[in-house]
A tleap script that builds the chain and sets N, CA, C and O, in Angstrom:
source leaprc.protein.ff14SB
mol = sequence {
  NMET MET LYS THR ILE SER ALA TRP ILE VAL
  VAL ALA VAL ALA LEU LEU ALA PRO ALA ALA
  ALA PHE ALA GLN SER SER ASP ALA ALA TYR
  CYS SER ALA LEU ALA ALA LYS TYR GLU LYS
  TYR LEU ASN GLN ASN VAL HIE ARG GLY ILE
  GLN SER GLN SER LEU GLU ALA ARG SER SER
  PHE GLU GLN CYS LYS ALA GLY ASP PRO ILE
  GLY ILE ALA GLY LEU GLU LYS ALA LEU ARG
  ASN ALA GLY TYR ASP LEU PRO PRO ARG CSER
}
set mol.1.N position { -88.079 200.640 -116.754 }
set mol.1.CA position { -86.952 199.946 -116.171 }
set mol.1.C position { -87.396 199.019 -115.022 }
set mol.1.O position { -86.931 197.883 -114.935 }
set mol.2.N position { -88.297 199.500 -114.138 }
set mol.2.CA position { -88.781 198.688 -113.024 }
set mol.2.C position { -89.559 197.476 -113.510 }
set mol.2.O position { -89.472 196.399 -112.921 }
set mol.3.N position { -90.324 197.653 -114.589 }
set mol.3.CA position { -91.093 196.525 -115.119 }
set mol.3.C position { -90.154 195.445 -115.636 }
set mol.3.O position { -90.441 194.256 -115.495 }
set mol.4.N position { -89.041 195.843 -116.230 }
set mol.4.CA position { -88.068 194.885 -116.746 }
set mol.4.C position { -87.425 194.110 -115.598 }
set mol.4.O position { -87.272 192.892 -115.678 }
set mol.5.N position { -87.052 194.811 -114.537 }
set mol.5.CA position { -86.446 194.151 -113.385 }
set mol.5.C position { -87.449 193.199 -112.736 }
set mol.5.O position { -87.096 192.076 -112.376 }
set mol.6.N position { -88.686 193.640 -112.587 }
set mol.6.CA position { -89.726 192.791 -111.997 }
set mol.6.C position { -89.962 191.549 -112.845 }
set mol.6.O position { -90.152 190.454 -112.315 }
set mol.7.N position { -89.949 191.721 -114.147 }
set mol.7.CA position { -90.151 190.585 -115.040 }
set mol.7.C position { -89.016 189.577 -114.885 }
set mol.7.O position { -89.255 188.369 -114.884 }
set mol.8.N position { -87.791 190.061 -114.756 }
set mol.8.CA position { -86.644 189.156 -114.575 }
set mol.8.C position { -86.711 188.435 -113.233 }
set mol.8.O position { -86.328 187.270 -113.128 }
set mol.9.N position { -87.186 189.115 -112.232 }
set mol.9.CA position { -87.320 188.481 -110.920 }
set mol.9.C position { -88.352 187.356 -110.990 }
set mol.9.O position { -88.132 186.273 -110.450 }
set mol.10.N position { -89.459 187.610 -111.644 }
set mol.10.CA position { -90.493 186.588 -111.794 }
set mol.10.C position { -89.948 185.392 -112.564 }
set mol.10.O position { -90.209 184.248 -112.193 }
set mol.11.N position { -89.204 185.641 -113.620 }
set mol.11.CA position { -88.624 184.556 -114.421 }
set mol.11.C position { -87.617 183.765 -113.578 }
set mol.11.O position { -87.608 182.535 -113.610 }
set mol.12.N position { -86.773 184.472 -112.827 }
set mol.12.CA position { -85.770 183.795 -111.999 }
set mol.12.C position { -86.427 182.916 -110.949 }
set mol.12.O position { -86.001 181.781 -110.736 }
set mol.13.N position { -87.447 183.422 -110.297 }
set mol.13.CA position { -88.147 182.637 -109.277 }
set mol.13.C position { -88.811 181.419 -109.908 }
set mol.13.O position { -88.772 180.326 -109.343 }
set mol.14.N position { -89.407 181.598 -111.053 }
set mol.14.CA position { -90.075 180.488 -111.741 }
set mol.14.C position { -89.073 179.401 -112.129 }
set mol.14.O position { -89.396 178.214 -112.095 }
set mol.15.N position { -87.869 179.805 -112.493 }
set mol.15.CA position { -86.861 178.826 -112.891 }
set mol.15.C position { -86.207 178.146 -111.693 }
set mol.15.O position { -85.823 176.980 -111.777 }
set mol.16.N position { -86.079 178.855 -110.594 }
set mol.16.CA position { -85.392 178.299 -109.432 }
set mol.16.C position { -86.304 177.484 -108.524 }
set mol.16.O position { -85.813 176.626 -107.791 }
set mol.17.N position { -87.573 177.714 -108.545 }
set mol.17.CA position { -88.495 177.003 -107.661 }
set mol.17.C position { -88.434 175.483 -107.842 }
set mol.17.O position { -88.368 174.768 -106.842 }
set mol.18.N position { -88.454 174.959 -109.073 }
set mol.18.CA position { -88.357 173.498 -109.211 }
set mol.18.C position { -87.030 172.950 -108.706 }
set mol.18.O position { -86.984 171.843 -108.170 }
set mol.19.N position { -85.948 173.710 -108.871 }
set mol.19.CA position { -84.648 173.252 -108.388 }
set mol.19.C position { -84.653 173.160 -106.872 }
set mol.19.O position { -84.103 172.215 -106.307 }
set mol.20.N position { -85.260 174.121 -106.211 }
set mol.20.CA position { -85.341 174.103 -104.752 }
set mol.20.C position { -86.190 172.925 -104.279 }
set mol.20.O position { -85.840 172.260 -103.304 }
set mol.21.N position { -87.271 172.673 -104.946 }
set mol.21.CA position { -88.138 171.546 -104.574 }
set mol.21.C position { -87.402 170.223 -104.772 }
set mol.21.O position { -87.528 169.317 -103.949 }
set mol.22.N position { -86.634 170.106 -105.858 }
set mol.22.CA position { -85.864 168.889 -106.111 }
set mol.22.C position { -84.808 168.695 -105.034 }
set mol.22.O position { -84.601 167.578 -104.559 }
set mol.23.N position { -84.140 169.777 -104.644 }
set mol.23.CA position { -83.116 169.684 -103.610 }
set mol.23.C position { -83.718 169.211 -102.296 }
set mol.23.O position { -83.108 168.414 -101.583 }
set mol.24.N position { -84.909 169.694 -101.971 }
set mol.24.CA position { -85.558 169.271 -100.735 }
set mol.24.C position { -85.935 167.798 -100.788 }
set mol.24.O position { -85.744 167.074 -99.810 }
set mol.25.N position { -86.467 167.348 -101.915 }
set mol.25.CA position { -86.845 165.942 -102.014 }
set mol.25.C position { -85.600 165.061 -102.050 }
set mol.25.O position { -85.611 163.946 -101.529 }
set mol.26.N position { -84.526 165.562 -102.663 }
set mol.26.CA position { -83.277 164.830 -102.698 }
set mol.26.C position { -82.694 164.705 -101.289 }
set mol.26.O position { -82.198 163.643 -100.913 }
set mol.27.N position { -82.754 165.787 -100.511 }
set mol.27.CA position { -82.279 165.755 -99.131 }
set mol.27.C position { -83.108 164.784 -98.299 }
set mol.27.O position { -82.562 164.042 -97.483 }
set mol.28.N position { -84.405 164.785 -98.499 }
set mol.28.CA position { -85.281 163.887 -97.749 }
set mol.28.C position { -84.966 162.428 -98.089 }
set mol.28.O position { -84.959 161.574 -97.202 }
set mol.29.N position { -84.708 162.140 -99.352 }
set mol.29.CA position { -84.374 160.775 -99.760 }
set mol.29.C position { -83.026 160.351 -99.176 }
set mol.29.O position { -82.877 159.218 -98.720 }
set mol.30.N position { -82.060 161.244 -99.190 }
set mol.30.CA position { -80.745 160.954 -98.628 }
set mol.30.C position { -80.857 160.733 -97.118 }
set mol.30.O position { -80.246 159.816 -96.569 }
set mol.31.N position { -81.626 161.563 -96.471 }
set mol.31.CA position { -81.841 161.448 -95.029 }
set mol.31.C position { -82.469 160.088 -94.708 }
set mol.31.O position { -82.084 159.428 -93.744 }
set mol.32.N position { -83.416 159.693 -95.509 }
set mol.32.CA position { -84.071 158.396 -95.331 }
set mol.32.C position { -83.072 157.249 -95.510 }
set mol.32.O position { -83.106 156.269 -94.765 }
set mol.33.N position { -82.184 157.376 -96.499 }
set mol.33.CA position { -81.164 156.347 -96.732 }
set mol.33.C position { -80.188 156.279 -95.559 }
set mol.33.O position { -79.775 155.192 -95.154 }
set mol.34.N position { -79.821 157.438 -95.016 }
set mol.34.CA position { -78.956 157.461 -93.836 }
set mol.34.C position { -79.633 156.784 -92.651 }
set mol.34.O position { -79.012 155.992 -91.942 }
set mol.35.N position { -80.901 157.097 -92.441 }
set mol.35.CA position { -81.649 156.512 -91.326 }
set mol.35.C position { -81.743 154.992 -91.476 }
set mol.35.O position { -81.620 154.260 -90.494 }
set mol.36.N position { -81.959 154.526 -92.693 }
set mol.36.CA position { -82.053 153.082 -92.928 }
set mol.36.C position { -80.722 152.396 -92.611 }
set mol.36.O position { -80.697 151.330 -91.995 }
set mol.37.N position { -79.625 153.011 -93.033 }
set mol.37.CA position { -78.304 152.424 -92.767 }
set mol.37.C position { -78.002 152.471 -91.272 }
set mol.37.O position { -77.471 151.512 -90.711 }
set mol.38.N position { -78.338 153.573 -90.638 }
set mol.38.CA position { -78.133 153.705 -89.195 }
set mol.38.C position { -78.926 152.634 -88.454 }
set mol.38.O position { -78.410 151.973 -87.553 }
set mol.39.N position { -80.168 152.476 -88.840 }
set mol.39.CA position { -81.021 151.486 -88.171 }
set mol.39.C position { -80.497 150.066 -88.392 }
set mol.39.O position { -80.524 149.235 -87.484 }
set mol.40.N position { -80.029 149.804 -89.592 }
set mol.40.CA position { -79.544 148.460 -89.922 }
set mol.40.C position { -78.286 148.103 -89.135 }
set mol.40.O position { -78.161 146.983 -88.640 }
set mol.41.N position { -77.362 149.043 -89.020 }
set mol.41.CA position { -76.080 148.724 -88.407 }
set mol.41.C position { -75.932 149.226 -86.972 }
set mol.41.O position { -75.571 148.450 -86.088 }
set mol.42.N position { -76.198 150.478 -86.729 }
set mol.42.CA position { -75.915 151.048 -85.414 }
set mol.42.C position { -77.053 150.877 -84.428 }
set mol.42.O position { -76.811 150.568 -83.262 }
set mol.43.N position { -78.265 151.068 -84.858 }
set mol.43.CA position { -79.396 150.966 -83.940 }
set mol.43.C position { -79.568 149.523 -83.455 }
set mol.43.O position { -79.946 149.304 -82.304 }
set mol.44.N position { -79.300 148.558 -84.299 }
set mol.44.CA position { -79.405 147.155 -83.905 }
set mol.44.C position { -78.343 146.802 -82.875 }
set mol.44.O position { -78.595 146.015 -81.963 }
set mol.45.N position { -77.142 147.392 -83.021 }
set mol.45.CA position { -76.080 147.137 -82.044 }
set mol.45.C position { -76.464 147.654 -80.671 }
set mol.45.O position { -76.111 147.048 -79.660 }
set mol.46.N position { -77.180 148.760 -80.623 }
set mol.46.CA position { -77.615 149.321 -79.345 }
set mol.46.C position { -78.547 148.335 -78.653 }
set mol.46.O position { -78.443 148.127 -77.444 }
set mol.47.N position { -79.449 147.732 -79.406 }
set mol.47.CA position { -80.400 146.783 -78.815 }
set mol.47.C position { -79.692 145.528 -78.304 }
set mol.47.O position { -80.176 144.858 -77.391 }
set mol.48.N position { -78.561 145.226 -78.891 }
set mol.48.CA position { -77.794 144.051 -78.439 }
set mol.48.C position { -76.816 144.405 -77.323 }
set mol.48.O position { -76.153 143.520 -76.781 }
set mol.49.N position { -76.717 145.678 -76.973 }
set mol.49.CA position { -75.816 146.110 -75.914 }
set mol.49.C position { -74.379 146.245 -76.357 }
set mol.49.O position { -73.479 146.317 -75.520 }
set mol.50.N position { -74.143 146.282 -77.669 }
set mol.50.CA position { -72.778 146.347 -78.187 }
set mol.50.C position { -72.230 147.774 -78.175 }
set mol.50.O position { -71.047 147.978 -77.903 }
set mol.51.N position { -73.049 148.727 -78.458 }
set mol.51.CA position { -72.578 150.095 -78.620 }
set mol.51.C position { -73.589 151.067 -78.027 }
set mol.51.O position { -74.800 150.897 -78.175 }
set mol.52.N position { -73.071 152.084 -77.357 }
set mol.52.CA position { -73.985 153.096 -76.831 }
set mol.52.C position { -74.380 154.056 -77.940 }
set mol.52.O position { -73.683 154.186 -78.947 }
set mol.53.N position { -75.476 154.707 -77.746 }
set mol.53.CA position { -76.019 155.604 -78.756 }
set mol.53.C position { -75.994 157.026 -78.207 }
set mol.53.O position { -76.485 157.282 -77.108 }
set mol.54.N position { -75.420 157.953 -78.980 }
set mol.54.CA position { -75.385 159.333 -78.517 }
set mol.54.C position { -76.760 159.973 -78.675 }
set mol.54.O position { -77.566 159.562 -79.511 }
set mol.55.N position { -77.002 160.969 -77.868 }
set mol.55.CA position { -78.253 161.700 -77.950 }
set mol.55.C position { -78.383 162.381 -79.307 }
set mol.55.O position { -79.470 162.424 -79.883 }
set mol.56.N position { -77.271 162.914 -79.819 }
set mol.56.CA position { -77.281 163.566 -81.136 }
set mol.56.C position { -77.665 162.569 -82.234 }
set mol.56.O position { -78.478 162.881 -83.104 }
set mol.57.N position { -77.082 161.378 -82.189 }
set mol.57.CA position { -77.372 160.368 -83.208 }
set mol.57.C position { -78.831 159.931 -83.128 }
set mol.57.O position { -79.500 159.797 -84.153 }
set mol.58.N position { -79.313 159.713 -81.929 }
set mol.58.CA position { -80.710 159.271 -81.765 }
set mol.58.C position { -81.681 160.338 -82.250 }
set mol.58.O position { -82.671 160.037 -82.917 }
set mol.59.N position { -81.383 161.597 -81.907 }
set mol.59.CA position { -82.223 162.714 -82.340 }
set mol.59.C position { -82.204 162.850 -83.857 }
set mol.59.O position { -83.246 163.049 -84.482 }
set mol.60.N position { -81.022 162.743 -84.444 }
set mol.60.CA position { -80.882 162.840 -85.907 }
set mol.60.C position { -81.634 161.709 -86.597 }
set mol.60.O position { -82.277 161.916 -87.626 }
set mol.61.N position { -81.550 160.517 -86.025 }
set mol.61.CA position { -82.256 159.360 -86.565 }
set mol.61.C position { -83.765 159.598 -86.570 }
set mol.61.O position { -84.443 159.344 -87.566 }
set mol.62.N position { -84.271 160.085 -85.455 }
set mol.62.CA position { -85.707 160.351 -85.354 }
set mol.62.C position { -86.140 161.452 -86.325 }
set mol.62.O position { -87.221 161.371 -86.908 }
set mol.63.N position { -85.309 162.476 -86.501 }
set mol.63.CA position { -85.631 163.558 -87.439 }
set mol.63.C position { -85.710 163.022 -88.861 }
set mol.63.O position { -86.652 163.330 -89.590 }
set mol.64.N position { -84.727 162.223 -89.257 }
set mol.64.CA position { -84.737 161.684 -90.617 }
set mol.64.C position { -85.893 160.716 -90.827 }
set mol.64.O position { -86.506 160.707 -91.895 }
set mol.65.N position { -86.197 159.900 -89.820 }
set mol.65.CA position { -87.339 158.992 -89.952 }
set mol.65.C position { -88.636 159.759 -90.141 }
set mol.65.O position { -89.562 159.275 -90.792 }
set mol.66.N position { -88.702 160.964 -89.567 }
set mol.66.CA position { -89.901 161.804 -89.693 }
set mol.66.C position { -89.885 162.620 -90.982 }
set mol.66.O position { -90.822 163.372 -91.248 }
set mol.67.N position { -88.819 162.477 -91.794 }
set mol.67.CA position { -88.741 163.196 -93.067 }
set mol.67.C position { -88.107 164.572 -92.964 }
set mol.67.O position { -88.209 165.367 -93.898 }
set mol.68.N position { -87.458 164.867 -91.850 }
set mol.68.CA position { -86.826 166.169 -91.645 }
set mol.68.C position { -85.330 166.066 -91.930 }
set mol.68.O position { -84.597 165.454 -91.153 }
set mol.69.N position { -84.864 166.660 -93.043 }
set mol.69.CA position { -83.460 166.535 -93.425 }
set mol.69.C position { -82.473 167.217 -92.476 }
set mol.69.O position { -81.264 167.149 -92.698 }
set mol.70.N position { -82.957 167.860 -91.444 }
set mol.70.CA position { -82.041 168.507 -90.498 }
set mol.70.C position { -81.162 167.467 -89.789 }
set mol.70.O position { -80.111 167.808 -89.247 }
set mol.71.N position { -81.588 166.220 -89.797 }
set mol.71.CA position { -80.836 165.157 -89.139 }
set mol.71.C position { -79.673 164.600 -89.943 }
set mol.71.O position { -78.952 163.728 -89.458 }
set mol.72.N position { -79.477 165.083 -91.152 }
set mol.72.CA position { -78.431 164.542 -92.025 }
set mol.72.C position { -77.057 164.612 -91.375 }
set mol.72.O position { -76.355 163.603 -91.315 }
set mol.73.N position { -76.663 165.771 -90.891 }
set mol.73.CA position { -75.304 165.941 -90.348 }
set mol.73.C position { -75.039 164.992 -89.182 }
set mol.73.O position { -73.961 164.404 -89.095 }
set mol.74.N position { -75.997 164.842 -88.302 }
set mol.74.CA position { -75.809 163.964 -87.147 }
set mol.74.C position { -75.672 162.502 -87.535 }
set mol.74.O position { -74.853 161.781 -86.965 }
set mol.75.N position { -76.468 162.059 -88.501 }
set mol.75.CA position { -76.366 160.660 -88.943 }
set mol.75.C position { -75.087 160.412 -89.727 }
set mol.75.O position { -74.466 159.358 -89.592 }
set mol.76.N position { -74.693 161.378 -90.545 }
set mol.76.CA position { -73.415 161.235 -91.261 }
set mol.76.C position { -72.272 161.076 -90.259 }
set mol.76.O position { -71.406 160.217 -90.425 }
set mol.77.N position { -72.278 161.899 -89.233 }
set mol.77.CA position { -71.234 161.851 -88.206 }
set mol.77.C position { -71.235 160.501 -87.487 }
set mol.77.O position { -70.178 159.898 -87.300 }
set mol.78.N position { -72.415 160.025 -87.086 }
set mol.78.CA position { -72.515 158.757 -86.371 }
set mol.78.C position { -72.023 157.590 -87.229 }
set mol.78.O position { -71.292 156.725 -86.746 }
set mol.79.N position { -72.421 157.570 -88.489 }
set mol.79.CA position { -72.003 156.482 -89.373 }
set mol.79.C position { -70.505 156.525 -89.642 }
set mol.79.O position { -69.834 155.493 -89.621 }
set mol.80.N position { -69.981 157.726 -89.894 }
set mol.80.CA position { -68.532 157.852 -90.127 }
set mol.80.C position { -67.743 157.431 -88.891 }
set mol.80.O position { -66.760 156.698 -89.000 }
set mol.81.N position { -68.172 157.894 -87.715 }
set mol.81.CA position { -67.468 157.556 -86.475 }
set mol.81.C position { -67.463 156.052 -86.217 }
set mol.81.O position { -66.530 155.530 -85.608 }
set mol.82.N position { -68.489 155.364 -86.672 }
set mol.82.CA position { -68.569 153.917 -86.497 }
set mol.82.C position { -67.841 153.158 -87.612 }
set mol.82.O position { -67.778 151.929 -87.591 }
set mol.83.N position { -67.294 153.891 -88.581 }
set mol.83.CA position { -66.524 153.260 -89.654 }
set mol.83.C position { -67.337 152.811 -90.852 }
set mol.83.O position { -66.847 152.022 -91.659 }
set mol.84.N position { -68.561 153.287 -90.990 }
set mol.84.CA position { -69.403 152.899 -92.117 }
set mol.84.C position { -69.322 153.937 -93.234 }
set mol.84.O position { -69.190 155.134 -92.977 }
set mol.85.N position { -69.401 153.468 -94.463 }
set mol.85.CA position { -69.479 154.371 -95.611 }
set mol.85.C position { -70.879 154.963 -95.668 }
set mol.85.O position { -71.860 154.337 -95.266 }
set mol.86.N position { -70.942 156.180 -96.176 }
set mol.86.CA position { -72.237 156.837 -96.327 }
set mol.86.C position { -72.892 156.382 -97.624 }
set mol.86.O position { -72.203 156.064 -98.593 }
set mol.87.N position { -74.220 156.349 -97.645 }
set mol.87.CA position { -74.910 155.997 -98.890 }
set mol.87.C position { -74.680 157.079 -99.935 }
set mol.87.O position { -74.399 158.224 -99.582 }
set mol.88.N position { -74.794 156.739 -101.205 }
set mol.88.CA position { -74.612 157.768 -102.246 }
set mol.88.C position { -75.663 158.843 -102.144 }
set mol.88.O position { -76.817 158.581 -101.805 }
set mol.89.N position { -75.248 160.058 -102.442 }
set mol.89.CA position { -76.176 161.199 -102.396 }
set mol.89.C position { -76.420 161.669 -103.821 }
set mol.89.O position { -75.488 162.037 -104.537 }
set mol.90.N position { -77.686 161.651 -104.221 }
set mol.90.CA position { -77.996 162.079 -105.598 }
set mol.90.C position { -78.666 163.404 -105.624 }
set mol.90.O position { -78.994 163.908 -106.698 }
savepdb mol mol.pdb
quit
């Protein structure tokens, strides 16, 4: 019985590992798209003195530029608050 359960666990992990890797790469790509949109619209406005930049937005931007998807929520919030549509998430 234990061998059967262990075998199923191995099969489940083998099947789920590629899905987890895809989700991570998908998150990284989405984060990168958010950072690009933020830089194009909001970050440029900051340099022109049009709009102030929150610490959360700046931190999220830097995280996404570094490839860390933890910045997704902050960039989504900043873009939405500024009235911009979010890029498609695949």
